[in-house]
Backbone as a printed PyTorch tensor [residue, N CA C, xyz], in Angstrom:
tensor([[[  0.7960,  -1.2140,   0.0000],
         [  0.0000,   0.0000,   0.0000],
         [  0.8260,   1.2600,   0.0000]],

        [[  2.1270,   1.1470,  -0.2440],
         [  2.9960,   2.3260,  -0.2280],
         [  2.7340,   3.2130,  -1.4270]],

        [[  2.9190,   4.5160,  -1.2590],
         [  2.7610,   5.4820,  -2.3420],
         [  4.1330,   5.7500,  -2.9450]],

        [[  4.2400,   5.7960,  -4.2930],
         [  5.5380,   6.0560,  -4.9060],
         [  6.1410,   7.3670,  -4.4110]],

        [[  7.4590,   7.3880,  -4.2180],
         [  8.1320,   8.6030,  -3.7440],
         [  7.9640,   9.7370,  -4.7370]],

        [[  8.0350,   9.4370,  -6.0240],
         [  7.8140,  10.4320,  -7.0730],
         [  6.4350,  10.1910,  -7.6690]],

        [[  5.4590,  11.0650,  -7.3840],
         [  4.0960,  10.8060,  -7.8370],
         [  3.8320,  11.1940,  -9.2880]],

        [[  4.8040,  11.8200,  -9.9580],
         [  4.5370,  12.3610, -11.2920],
         [  4.7570,  11.3180, -12.3770]],

        [[  3.9140,  11.3850, -13.4010],
         [  3.8310,  10.3430, -14.4100],
         [  4.3960,  10.8280, -15.7330]],

        [[  5.1750,   9.9800, -16.3770],
         [  5.6440,  10.2590, -17.7360],
         [  4.6880,   9.6100, -18.7290]],

        [[  4.5900,  10.1900, -19.9270],
         [  3.7410,   9.6210, -20.9680],
         [  4.3170,   8.2950, -21.4380]],

        [[  3.4400,   7.2890, -21.5720],
         [  3.8350,   5.9870, -22.1020],
         [  2.9780,   5.6520, -23.3100]],

        [[  3.5180,   4.8840, -24.2230],
         [  2.7590,   4.4600, -25.3900],
         [  1.6980,   3.4530, -24.9690]],

        [[  0.5780,   3.4760, -25.7000],
         [ -0.5120,   2.5610, -25.3820],
         [ -0.0690,   1.1100, -25.5260]],

        [[  0.8440,   0.8270, -26.4360],
         [  1.3320,  -0.5430, -26.6190],
         [  2.0850,  -1.0420, -25.3890]],

        [[  2.7290,  -0.1240, -24.6670],
         [  3.4070,  -0.4960, -23.4200],
         [  2.3890,  -0.6840, -22.3000]],

        [[  1.4230,   0.2390, -22.2060],
         [  0.4520,   0.1900, -21.1160],
         [ -0.4600,  -1.0340, -21.2080]],

        [[ -0.7000,  -1.5050, -22.4390],
         [ -1.5450,  -2.6920, -22.6140],
         [ -0.9910,  -3.9040, -21.8870]],

        [[  0.3260,  -3.9760, -21.7470],
         [  0.9740,  -5.1370, -21.1410],
         [  0.9930,  -5.0840, -19.6170]],

        [[  0.6060,  -3.9420, -19.0420],
         [  0.6550,  -3.7600, -17.5970],
         [ -0.6650,  -4.1740, -16.9520]],

        [[ -0.6230,  -5.1000, -16.0120],
         [ -1.7740,  -5.5080, -15.1970],
         [ -3.0030,  -5.8890, -16.0270]],

        [[ -2.8450,  -6.7360, -17.0330],
         [ -3.9910,  -7.0560, -17.8950],
         [ -5.1300,  -7.7660, -17.1700]],

        [[ -4.8080,  -8.6070, -16.1980],
         [ -5.8800,  -9.3320, -15.5000],
         [ -6.6840,  -8.3930, -14.6160]],

        [[ -6.0220,  -7.4720, -13.9370],
         [ -6.7490,  -6.4830, -13.1250],
         [ -7.6550,  -5.6460, -14.0140]],

        [[ -7.1530,  -5.2430, -15.1730],
         [ -7.9590,  -4.4360, -16.0910],
         [ -9.1650,  -5.2200, -16.6010]],

        [[ -8.9660,  -6.5090, -16.8790],
         [-10.0870,  -7.3420, -17.3420],
         [-11.1610,  -7.4360, -16.2600]],

        [[-10.7420,  -7.6380, -15.0240],
         [-11.6990,  -7.7500, -13.9220],
         [-12.4280,  -6.4340, -13.6810]],

        [[-11.7100,  -5.3280, -13.7870],
         [-12.3440,  -4.0110, -13.6610],
         [-13.3770,  -3.8340, -14.7720]],

        [[-13.0190,  -4.2340, -15.9990],
         [-13.9430,  -4.1460, -17.1240],
         [-15.1930,  -4.9770, -16.9130]],

        [[-15.0310,  -6.1900, -16.3810],
         [-16.1850,  -7.0580, -16.1310],
         [-17.1030,  -6.4460, -15.0730]],

        [[-16.5180,  -5.8280, -14.0440],
         [-17.3420,  -5.1690, -13.0220],
         [-18.0860,  -3.9770, -13.6120]],

        [[-17.4380,  -3.2390, -14.5120],
         [-18.0770,  -2.0820, -15.1380],
         [-19.2590,  -2.4910, -16.0060]],

        [[-19.1660,  -3.6340, -16.6570],
         [-20.2570,  -4.1170, -17.5120],
         [-21.5440,  -4.2900, -16.7060]],

        [[-21.4140,  -4.6100, -15.4230],
         [-22.5920,  -4.7950, -14.5730],
         [-23.4160,  -3.5110, -14.4290]],

        [[-22.8180,  -2.3750, -14.7360],
         [-23.5180,  -1.0910, -14.6170],
         [-24.3310,  -0.7480, -15.8580]],

        [[-24.1790,  -1.5150, -16.9210],
         [-24.8290,  -1.1790, -18.1920],
         [-26.2990,  -1.5640, -18.1980]],

        [[-27.0820,  -0.7670, -18.9130],
         [-28.4950,  -1.0360, -19.1120],
         [-28.8060,  -0.9150, -20.5980]],

        [[-29.7980,  -1.6790, -21.0850],
         [-30.2210,  -1.5040, -22.4780],
         [-30.6350,  -0.0520, -22.7220]],

        [[-30.3890,   0.4140, -23.8900],
         [-30.7060,   1.7830, -24.3130],
         [-29.7600,   2.8270, -23.7230]],

        [[-28.6940,   2.4200, -23.0420],
         [-27.7130,   3.3880, -22.5450],
         [-27.1060,   4.1690, -23.7020]],

        [[-26.7680,   5.4150, -23.4370],
         [-25.9280,   6.2120, -24.3360],
         [-24.6500,   6.4820, -23.5660]],

        [[-23.5600,   5.8590, -23.9870],
         [-22.3100,   5.8900, -23.2410],
         [-21.2800,   6.7880, -23.8860]],

        [[-20.4380,   7.3770, -23.0440],
         [-19.1910,   7.9700, -23.5060],
         [-18.0820,   7.1040, -22.9260]],

        [[-17.1510,   6.6830, -23.7710],
         [-16.0020,   5.9150, -23.3110],
         [-14.7490,   6.6810, -23.7130]],

        [[-13.9560,   7.0490, -22.7140],
         [-12.7380,   7.8100, -22.9610],
         [-11.6210,   6.8810, -23.4160]],

        [[-10.3920,   7.3760, -23.4190],
         [ -9.2650,   6.5680, -23.9000],
         [ -8.5380,   5.8970, -22.7400]],

        [[ -7.7190,   4.9100, -23.0850],
         [ -6.9340,   4.2020, -22.0810],
         [ -7.0750,   2.7040, -22.2320]],

        [[ -6.1170,   1.9800, -21.6930],
         [ -6.1400,   0.5260, -21.8410],
         [ -7.1210,  -0.1430, -20.8860]],

        [[ -7.4550,   0.5100, -19.7620],
         [ -8.4530,  -0.0750, -18.8620],
         [ -9.8450,   0.0530, -19.4600]],

        [[-10.1570,   1.1970, -20.0620],
         [-11.4610,   1.3280, -20.7150],
         [-11.5280,   0.4750, -21.9780]],

        [[-10.3910,   0.2250, -22.6190],
         [-10.3810,  -0.7060, -23.7490],
         [-10.7490,  -2.1100, -23.2670]],

        [[-10.2060,  -2.5190, -22.1200],
         [-10.5430,  -3.8270, -21.5480],
         [-12.0410,  -3.9000, -21.2400]],

        [[-12.5960,  -2.8000, -20.7540],
         [-14.0440,  -2.7250, -20.5190],
         [-14.8140,  -2.8790, -21.8200]],

        [[-14.4060,  -2.1550, -22.8590],
         [-15.0920,  -2.2340, -24.1570],
         [-15.0950,  -3.6660, -24.6890]],

        [[-14.0100,  -4.3670, -24.4590],
         [-13.8910,  -5.7560, -24.9060],
         [-14.9170,  -6.6570, -24.2090]],

        [[-15.3300,  -6.2640, -23.0050],
         [-16.2580,  -7.0690, -22.2070],
         [-17.7230,  -6.7540, -22.4780]],

        [[-18.0080,  -5.6670, -23.1890],
         [-19.3990,  -5.2400, -23.3820],
         [-20.1500,  -6.2700, -24.2260]],

        [[-21.2710,  -6.7770, -23.7220],
         [-22.0410,  -7.7610, -24.5000],
         [-22.7620,  -7.0890, -25.6650]],

        [[-23.3330,  -7.9100, -26.5070],
         [-24.0560,  -7.4020, -27.6690],
         [-25.4340,  -6.9210, -27.2160]],

        [[-25.5250,  -5.6560, -26.8400],
         [-26.7910,  -5.0840, -26.4070],
         [-26.9900,  -3.7360, -27.0870]],

        [[-28.2340,  -3.3340, -27.2000],
         [-28.5570,  -2.1180, -27.9330],
         [-28.1540,  -0.8980, -27.1100]],

        [[-27.2170,  -0.1340, -27.6100],
         [-26.8010,   1.0970, -26.9600],
         [-26.0020,   1.9270, -27.9510]],

        [[-25.8550,   3.1870, -27.6400],
         [-25.0180,   4.0740, -28.4400],
         [-23.7530,   4.3680, -27.6500]],

        [[-22.6180,   4.3050, -28.3210],
         [-21.3330,   4.5680, -27.6760],
         [-20.6320,   5.6960, -28.4190]],

        [[-20.2290,   6.7140, -27.6720],
         [-19.4200,   7.8070, -28.2000],
         [-18.0230,   7.6370, -27.6160]],

        [[-17.0040,   7.6740, -28.4590],
         [-15.6520,   7.4790, -27.9500],
         [-14.6460,   8.3470, -28.7000]],

        [[-13.5860,   8.6940, -28.0050],
         [-12.4620,   9.3970, -28.6250],
         [-11.3080,   8.4460, -28.9030]],

        [[-11.4700,   7.1840, -28.4870],
         [-10.3660,   6.2290, -28.5330],
         [-10.4880,   5.2940, -29.7300]],

        [[ -9.4590,   5.2450, -30.5420],
         [ -9.4810,   4.3830, -31.7190],
         [ -9.5220,   2.9050, -31.3320]],

        [[ -8.7820,   2.5420, -30.2720],
         [ -8.7670,   1.1260, -29.8730],
         [-10.1160,   0.7060, -29.2930]],

        [[-10.8030,   1.6190, -28.6060],
         [-12.1460,   1.3200, -28.1120],
         [-13.1140,   1.1500, -29.2830]],

        [[-13.0370,   2.0440, -30.2580],
         [-13.9120,   1.9520, -31.4280],
         [-13.7200,   0.6250, -32.1620]],

        [[-12.4820,   0.1610, -32.2510],
         [-12.2150,  -1.1170, -32.9200],
         [-12.8390,  -2.2880, -32.1570]],

        [[-12.8770,  -2.2020, -30.8260],
         [-13.5070,  -3.2560, -30.0250],
         [-15.0240,  -3.2700, -30.2150]],

        [[-15.5910,  -2.1440, -30.6630],
         [-17.0430,  -1.9930, -30.7280],
         [-17.5640,  -1.8690, -32.1570]],

        [[-16.8430,  -2.4340, -33.1070],
         [-17.2260,  -2.2840, -34.5170],
         [-18.6150,  -2.8270, -34.8220]],

        [[-19.0860,  -3.8140, -34.0450],
         [-20.4050,  -4.4010, -34.3220],
         [-21.5060,  -3.7340, -33.5100]],

        [[-21.1970,  -2.6200, -32.8410],
         [-22.1950,  -1.9130, -32.0420],
         [-22.3230,  -0.4800, -32.5610]],

        [[-23.5130,   0.1440, -32.3690],
         [-23.6550,   1.5400, -32.8210],
         [-22.6870,   2.4360, -32.0540]],

        [[-21.8510,   3.1820, -32.7660],
         [-20.9370,   4.0690, -32.0610],
         [-20.6820,   5.3230, -32.8720]],

        [[-20.2460,   6.3610, -32.1670],
         [-19.8720,   7.6270, -32.7820],
         [-18.4300,   7.8920, -32.4260]],

        [[-17.5870,   8.0590, -33.4330],
         [-16.1760,   8.3480, -33.1960],
         [-15.9800,   9.8570, -33.2190]],

        [[-15.5120,  10.4040, -32.1040],
         [-15.1990,  11.8300, -32.0810],
         [-13.9960,  12.1070, -32.9650]],

        [[-14.0390,  13.2020, -33.7030],
         [-12.9640,  13.5250, -34.6240],
         [-11.9000,  14.4020, -34.0010]],

        [[-10.7490,  14.4410, -34.6440],
         [ -9.6840,  15.3100, -34.1680],
         [ -8.3220,  14.8460, -34.6270]],

        [[ -7.3020,  15.3250, -33.9380],
         [ -5.9220,  14.9840, -34.2330],
         [ -5.5490,  13.7350, -33.4560]],

        [[ -4.9500,  12.7730, -34.1300],
         [ -4.5920,  11.5190, -33.4680],
         [ -3.4510,  11.7500, -32.4920]],

        [[ -3.6610,  11.3010, -31.2670],
         [ -2.6120,  11.2990, -30.2590],
         [ -2.0740,   9.8740, -30.1960]],

        [[ -0.9440,   9.6220, -30.8330],
         [ -0.4620,   8.2670, -31.0540],
         [ -0.1510,   7.5280, -29.7550]],

        [[  0.3320,   8.2330, -28.7420],
         [  0.7080,   7.5530, -27.5030],
         [ -0.4790,   6.9290, -26.7890]],

        [[ -1.6940,   7.4660, -27.0260],
         [ -2.8750,   6.9180, -26.3500],
         [ -3.9020,   6.3240, -27.3090]],

        [[ -3.6180,   6.3380, -28.6150],
         [ -4.5560,   5.8440, -29.6320],
         [ -5.8990,   6.5650, -29.5320]],

        [[ -5.8480,   7.8650, -29.2220],
         [ -7.0710,   8.6500, -29.0890],
         [ -6.9920,   9.8710, -29.9980]],

        [[ -8.1320,  10.5450, -30.1310],
         [ -8.1580,  11.7840, -30.8960],
         [ -8.5130,  12.9270, -29.9560]],

        [[ -7.8720,  14.0670, -30.1410],
         [ -8.1320,  15.2440, -29.3120],
         [ -8.2230,  16.4620, -30.2140]],

        [[ -9.1640,  17.3520, -29.8880],
         [ -9.2830,  18.6030, -30.6450],
         [-10.3990,  19.4300, -30.0350]],

        [[-10.4020,  20.7140, -30.3580],
         [-11.4980,  21.5850, -29.9510],
         [-12.7950,  21.1480, -30.6240]],

        [[-12.6930,  20.5840, -31.8270],
         [-13.8700,  20.0920, -32.5400],
         [-14.5360,  18.9590, -31.7540]],

        [[-13.7160,  18.0260, -31.2180],
         [-14.2610,  16.9260, -30.4330],
         [-14.9690,  17.4480, -29.1880]],

        [[-14.3810,  18.4590, -28.5480],
         [-15.0010,  19.0720, -27.3660],
         [-16.3550,  19.6720, -27.7370]],

        [[-16.4110,  20.3810, -28.8650],
         [-17.6700,  21.0110, -29.2850],
         [-18.7230,  19.9730, -29.6590]],

        [[-18.3040,  18.8570, -30.2390],
         [-19.2540,  17.7920, -30.5720],
         [-20.0100,  17.3230, -29.3370]],

        [[-19.2950,  17.2410, -28.2120],
         [-19.9110,  16.7230, -26.9910],
         [-21.0090,  17.6430, -26.4550]],

        [[-20.9990,  18.9220, -26.8700],
         [-22.0680,  19.8340, -26.4630],
         [-23.4270,  19.3880, -26.9920]],

        [[-23.4170,  18.5550, -28.0240],
         [-24.6590,  18.1340, -28.6730],
         [-25.2120,  16.8150, -28.1450]],

        [[-24.5610,  16.2330, -27.1560],
         [-24.9650,  14.9150, -26.6670],
         [-25.3330,  14.9630, -25.1850]],

        [[-26.3490,  14.1800, -24.8290],
         [-26.7020,  13.9650, -23.4240],
         [-26.5910,  12.4660, -23.1710]],

        [[-25.5970,  12.0710, -22.4260],
         [-25.2920,  10.6500, -22.2490],
         [-25.6050,  10.1970, -20.8240]],

        [[-25.8860,   8.9160, -20.7000],
         [-26.2410,   8.3800, -19.3860],
         [-25.0140,   8.1270, -18.5250]],

        [[-23.9400,   7.6080, -19.1180],
         [-22.7590,   7.2510, -18.3320],
         [-21.4820,   7.5320, -19.1150]],

        [[-20.4700,   7.9820, -18.3830],
         [-19.1100,   8.1000, -18.9130],
         [-18.2310,   7.0880, -18.2050]],

        [[-17.4670,   6.3420, -18.9740],
         [-16.4500,   5.4490, -18.4240],
         [-15.0970,   6.0670, -18.7590]],

        [[-14.4010,   6.4850, -17.7100],
         [-13.2090,   7.3160, -17.8580],
         [-11.9710,   6.5970, -17.3400]],

        [[-10.9290,   6.5660, -18.1580],
         [ -9.6220,   6.0950, -17.7150],
         [ -8.7440,   7.2970, -17.4250]],

        [[ -7.8630,   7.1700, -16.4430],
         [ -7.0010,   8.2930, -16.0520],
         [ -5.5660,   7.8010, -15.8680]],

        [[ -4.6330,   8.7530, -15.8370],
         [ -3.2390,   8.4070, -15.5550],
         [ -2.9210,   8.4970, -14.0740]],

        [[ -3.6750,   9.3130, -13.3390],
         [ -3.4080,   9.4590, -11.9240],
         [ -4.6380,   9.8440, -11.1290]],

        [[ -4.6940,   9.3680,  -9.8740],
         [ -5.7500,   9.7560,  -8.9310],
         [ -5.0630,  10.0900,  -7.6160]],

        [[ -5.2750,  11.3130,  -7.1720],
         [ -4.6520,  11.7900,  -5.9470],
         [ -5.7290,  12.4950,  -5.1170]],

        [[ -5.8300,  12.2310,  -3.8150],
         [ -6.9060,  12.8350,  -3.0180],
         [ -6.9400,  14.3530,  -3.0730]],

        [[ -5.7750,  15.0050,  -3.1310],
         [ -5.7400,  16.4650,  -3.1710],
         [ -5.8100,  17.0160,  -4.6020]],

        [[ -5.0550,  16.4230,  -5.5010],
         [ -4.9410,  16.9260,  -6.8710],
         [ -6.1280,  16.5030,  -7.7300]],

        [[ -6.7360,  15.3830,  -7.4020],
         [ -7.8590,  14.8720,  -8.1680],
         [ -7.4190,  13.9180,  -9.2680]],

        [[ -8.1710,  13.9210, -10.3740],
         [ -7.8960,  13.0480, -11.5130],
         [ -7.0310,  13.7870, -12.5180]],

        [[ -6.0960,  13.0670, -13.1430],
         [ -5.1990,  13.7430, -14.0770],
         [ -4.7700,  12.8260, -15.2070]],

        [[ -4.2260,  13.4650, -16.2360],
         [ -3.6600,  12.7810, -17.3830],
         [ -2.3550,  13.4870, -17.7500]],

        [[ -1.5860,  12.8960, -18.6340],
         [ -0.3040,  13.5050, -19.0020],
         [ -0.4350,  14.5090, -20.1330]],

        [[ -1.6430,  14.7030, -20.6860],
         [ -1.8030,  15.5150, -21.8880],
         [ -2.8720,  16.5810, -21.6930]],

        [[ -2.5360,  17.8430, -21.9940],
         [ -3.4360,  18.9720, -21.7640],
         [ -4.7440,  18.8490, -22.5410]],

        [[ -4.6730,  18.5590, -23.8380],
         [ -5.8940,  18.4740, -24.6430],
         [ -6.7650,  17.2860, -24.2250]],

        [[ -6.1290,  16.2020, -23.8000],
         [ -6.8890,  15.0450, -23.3150],
         [ -7.6770,  15.4370, -22.0740]],

        [[ -7.0650,  16.2150, -21.1810],
         [ -7.7530,  16.6640, -19.9740],
         [ -8.9580,  17.5320, -20.3280]],

        [[ -8.8030,  18.4330, -21.2850],
         [ -9.9130,  19.2880, -21.7260],
         [-11.0590,  18.4480, -22.2840]],

        [[-10.7210,  17.4530, -23.0890],
         [-11.7420,  16.5760, -23.6650],
         [-12.4260,  15.7710, -22.5660]],

        [[-11.6650,  15.2810, -21.6090],
         [-12.2580,  14.5180, -20.5040],
         [-13.2390,  15.3680, -19.7070]],

        [[-12.9130,  16.6470, -19.4810],
         [-13.8400,  17.5310, -18.7600],
         [-15.1460,  17.7070, -19.5400]],

        [[-15.0410,  17.8150, -20.8590],
         [-16.2520,  17.9260, -21.6910],
         [-17.0740,  16.6430, -21.6200]],

        [[-16.4030,  15.5200, -21.5540],
         [-17.1030,  14.2340, -21.4170],
         [-17.8630,  14.1730, -20.1000]],

        [[-17.2210,  14.6170, -19.0190],
         [-17.8780,  14.6270, -17.7070],
         [-19.1340,  15.4970, -17.7570]],

        [[-19.0270,  16.6600, -18.4100],
         [-20.1710,  17.5730, -18.5110],
         [-21.3140,  16.9780, -19.3260]],

        [[-20.9970,  16.0880, -20.2670],
         [-22.0220,  15.5230, -21.1530],
         [-22.7490,  14.3280, -20.5480]],

        [[-22.2350,  13.7900, -19.4320],
         [-22.7680,  12.5450, -18.8810],
         [-23.4760,  12.7680, -17.5500]],

        [[-24.5070,  11.9860, -17.3140],
         [-25.2220,  12.0470, -16.0420],
         [-24.3940,  11.4360, -14.9200]],

        [[-23.6410,  10.3920, -15.2370],
         [-22.8680,   9.6750, -14.2270],
         [-21.4670,   9.4110, -14.7650]],

        [[-20.4370,   9.6640, -13.9390],
         [-19.0510,   9.4210, -14.3330],
         [-18.4780,   8.2710, -13.5280]],

        [[-18.0200,   7.2390, -14.2450],
         [-17.4360,   6.0510, -13.6290],
         [-15.9700,   5.9900, -14.0420]],

        [[-15.0750,   6.0010, -13.0730],
         [-13.6380,   5.9500, -13.3470],
         [-13.1600,   4.5050, -13.2190]],

        [[-12.4750,   4.0320, -14.2560],
         [-11.8940,   2.6850, -14.2610],
         [-10.3900,   2.8410, -14.1300]],

        [[ -9.8240,   2.4110, -13.0020],
         [ -8.4010,   2.6380, -12.7460],
         [ -7.8320,   1.5210, -11.8870]],

        [[ -6.7710,   0.8910, -12.3640],
         [ -6.1230,  -0.1150, -11.5200],
         [ -5.3270,   0.5750, -10.4210]],

        [[ -4.8650,  -0.2030,  -9.4510],
         [ -4.2540,   0.3610,  -8.2420],
         [ -2.9760,   1.1450,  -8.4960]],

        [[ -2.3220,   0.9180,  -9.6440],
         [ -1.0810,   1.6380,  -9.9330],
         [ -1.3170,   3.1270, -10.1830]],

        [[ -2.5730,   3.5270, -10.4210],
         [ -2.8770,   4.9260, -10.7410],
         [ -3.0440,   5.8020,  -9.4930]],

        [[ -3.1510,   5.1880,  -8.3360],
         [ -3.4540,   5.9470,  -7.1210],
         [ -2.1900,   6.5390,  -6.5000]],

        [[ -2.3300,   7.7860,  -6.0360],
         [ -1.1850,   8.4940,  -5.4980],
         [ -0.2780,   9.0480,  -6.5760]],

        [[ -0.7630,   9.0580,  -7.8210],
         [  0.0190,   9.5520,  -8.9500],
         [ -0.6110,  10.8230,  -9.5070]],

        [[  0.2230,  11.6400, -10.1540],
         [ -0.2480,  12.8850, -10.7560],
         [  0.2800,  13.0290, -12.1680]],

        [[ -0.6320,  13.2770, -13.1150],
         [ -0.2300,  13.6330, -14.4600],
         [ -0.0860,  15.1480, -14.5680]],

        [[  0.4980,  15.5990, -15.6530],
         [  0.7380,  17.0310, -15.8630],
         [ -0.5600,  17.8350, -15.8700]],

        [[ -1.6260,  17.2580, -16.4390],
         [ -2.8670,  18.0020, -16.6560],
         [ -3.9930,  17.4720, -15.7690]],

        [[ -4.5410,  18.3650, -14.9530],
         [ -5.6360,  17.9960, -14.0580],
         [ -6.9390,  17.9280, -14.8390]],

        [[ -7.6990,  16.8740, -14.6090],
         [ -9.0060,  16.7190, -15.2630],
         [-10.0920,  17.3280, -14.3850]],

        [[-10.1660,  16.8860, -13.1280],
         [-11.2020,  17.3540, -12.2170],
         [-10.8690,  16.9080, -10.7950]],

        [[-11.6550,  17.3780,  -9.8380],
         [-11.5160,  16.9210,  -8.4730],
         [-12.3060,  15.6430,  -8.2420]],

        [[-12.0500,  15.0000,  -7.1160],
         [-12.7760,  13.7710,  -6.8050],
         [-14.2750,  14.0200,  -6.6930]],

        [[-14.6610,  15.2190,  -6.2670],
         [-16.0710,  15.5290,  -6.1060],
         [-16.8640,  15.5480,  -7.3980]],

        [[-16.1830,  15.5120,  -8.5380],
         [-16.8640,  15.5540,  -9.8340],
         [-17.1850,  14.1720, -10.3900]],

        [[-16.8070,  13.1200,  -9.6520],
         [-17.0610,  11.7660, -10.1530],
         [-18.0200,  11.0370,  -9.2190]],

        [[-18.6230,   9.9690,  -9.7450],
         [-19.6580,   9.2520,  -8.9940],
         [-19.2170,   7.8840,  -8.4960]],

        [[-18.3670,   7.2130,  -9.2540],
         [-18.0930,   5.8010,  -8.9740],
         [-16.6690,   5.5080,  -9.4400]],

        [[-15.9260,   4.7520,  -8.6690],
         [-14.5930,   4.2890,  -9.0570],
         [-14.5660,   2.7750,  -8.9670]],

        [[-14.0610,   2.1370, -10.0030],
         [-13.8420,   0.6910,  -9.9780],
         [-12.3390,   0.4560, -10.0580]],

        [[-11.7950,  -0.2270,  -9.0680],
         [-10.3590,  -0.4730,  -8.9960],
         [-10.1120,  -1.8870,  -8.4870]],

        [[ -8.8380,  -2.1980,  -8.2130],
         [ -8.5150,  -3.5300,  -7.7030],
         [ -8.0320,  -3.4570,  -6.2610]],

        [[ -7.8890,  -4.6120,  -5.6480],
         [ -7.6070,  -4.6880,  -4.2180],
         [ -6.1950,  -4.2660,  -3.8420]],

        [[ -5.3620,  -3.9110,  -4.8210],
         [ -4.0440,  -3.3790,  -4.5220],
         [ -4.0580,  -1.9020,  -4.1560]],

        [[ -5.2130,  -1.2520,  -4.2960],
         [ -5.3210,   0.1700,  -3.9700],
         [ -5.2190,   0.3740,  -2.4590]],

        [[ -4.3930,   1.3170,  -2.0030],
         [ -4.2300,   1.5370,  -0.5590],
         [ -5.5690,   1.8310,   0.1230]],

        [[ -5.8380,   1.2080,   1.2770],
         [ -7.1000,   1.4390,   1.9870],
         [ -7.3790,   2.9090,   2.2790]],

        [[ -6.3340,   3.7030,   2.5510],
         [ -6.5470,   5.1300,   2.8270],
         [ -7.1160,   5.8520,   1.6120]],

        [[ -6.7050,   5.4240,   0.4200],
         [ -7.2470,   6.0150,  -0.8170],
         [ -8.7260,   5.6560,  -0.9670]],

        [[ -9.0570,   4.4090,  -0.7050],
         [-10.4540,   3.9740,  -0.8020],
         [-11.3150,   4.7400,   0.2000]],

        [[-10.8020,   4.8980,   1.4130],
         [-11.5340,   5.6190,   2.4570],
         [-11.7280,   7.0870,   2.0720]],

        [[-10.6900,   7.7110,   1.4990],
         [-10.7850,   9.1220,   1.1070],
         [-11.8720,   9.3280,   0.0580]],

        [[-11.9910,   8.3830,  -0.8720],
         [-13.0230,   8.5020,  -1.9040],
         [-14.4110,   8.3000,  -1.3130]],

        [[-14.5470,   7.3000,  -0.4730],
         [-15.8710,   7.0360,   0.1310],
         [-16.3180,   8.2020,   1.0000]],

        [[-15.3740,   8.8510,   1.6610],
         [-15.7170,  10.0150,   2.4930],
         [-16.2800,  11.1590,   1.6600]],

        [[-15.9320,  11.1920,   0.3770],
         [-16.4540,  12.2350,  -0.5140],
         [-17.7440,  11.8040,  -1.2150]],

        [[-18.2940,  10.6750,  -0.7930],
         [-19.5580,  10.2140,  -1.3480],
         [-19.4340,   9.4430,  -2.6430]],

        [[-18.2200,   9.0400,  -2.9870],
         [-17.9920,   8.2820,  -4.2220],
         [-18.2240,   6.7950,  -3.9500]],

        [[-18.9900,   6.1590,  -4.7900],
         [-19.1510,   4.7090,  -4.6930],
         [-17.8610,   4.0560,  -5.1610]],

        [[-17.3830,   3.0650,  -4.4290],
         [-16.1340,   2.3900,  -4.7750],
         [-16.3900,   0.8930,  -4.9000]],

        [[-16.0080,   0.3360,  -6.0280],
         [-16.0740,  -1.1070,  -6.2470],
         [-14.6590,  -1.6330,  -6.3560]],

        [[-14.3390,  -2.6770,  -5.5960],
         [-12.9930,  -3.2400,  -5.5870],
         [-13.0400,  -4.6860,  -6.0810]],

        [[-12.2770,  -4.9670,  -7.1180],
         [-12.1730,  -6.3290,  -7.6430],
         [-10.8520,  -6.9260,  -7.1720]],

        [[-10.6930,  -8.2610,  -7.2120],
         [ -9.4300,  -8.8520,  -6.8150],
         [ -8.2700,  -8.3580,  -7.6950]],

        [[ -7.1090,  -8.1910,  -7.0910],
         [ -5.9150,  -7.8230,  -7.8650],
         [ -5.4380,  -9.0090,  -8.6830]],

        [[ -4.3730,  -8.8190,  -9.4490],
         [ -3.8290,  -9.8900, -10.2800],
         [ -3.5130, -11.1060,  -9.4260]],

        [[ -3.7250, -12.2790, -10.0080],
         [ -3.3180, -13.5060,  -9.3340],
         [ -1.8040, -13.6030,  -9.3440]],

        [[ -1.2700, -14.1810,  -8.2710],
         [  0.1890, -14.3420,  -8.1870],
         [  0.6510, -15.3840,  -9.1780]]])
């Protein structure tokens, strides 16, 4: 449950992040699927944990809006809207002011958000300024924000702040997350779901 001495995060390629904690991400994705309802209109942000969630989504009628190319590829057989913009190769996502403006036209039931860092004081963060701006627009477009983050993201800070903990509704993580972090979120009224960590 120790917190890294250096909480700041460097940008990593999505191909590298995919190899980190795949079983925890799969379990987080399976828990997130339990929140889905028919006729949902979802926003799914970028990241390898939300990609794992997209892979778990059953064949049910819903609309999915995403900025992530890898998420869109997982959902080719489902109705989806790909937000346009400039490709950010390190995260396989698109970012732009156009994508932010597109979200003004949508009212979605749930956002599933991946982040680079979660810190009780700093809040949610990512390593990229435009990604943070797009994530804030996603939060504004959704009735409920669900953060999917494995335990390695806690106590970490990316360069760009997305929002405070008070702006989210639910966090799904694994049992490697420090108990003090879980308690801090619950104290702010955030629902927390904990799945088993990776098997040894």
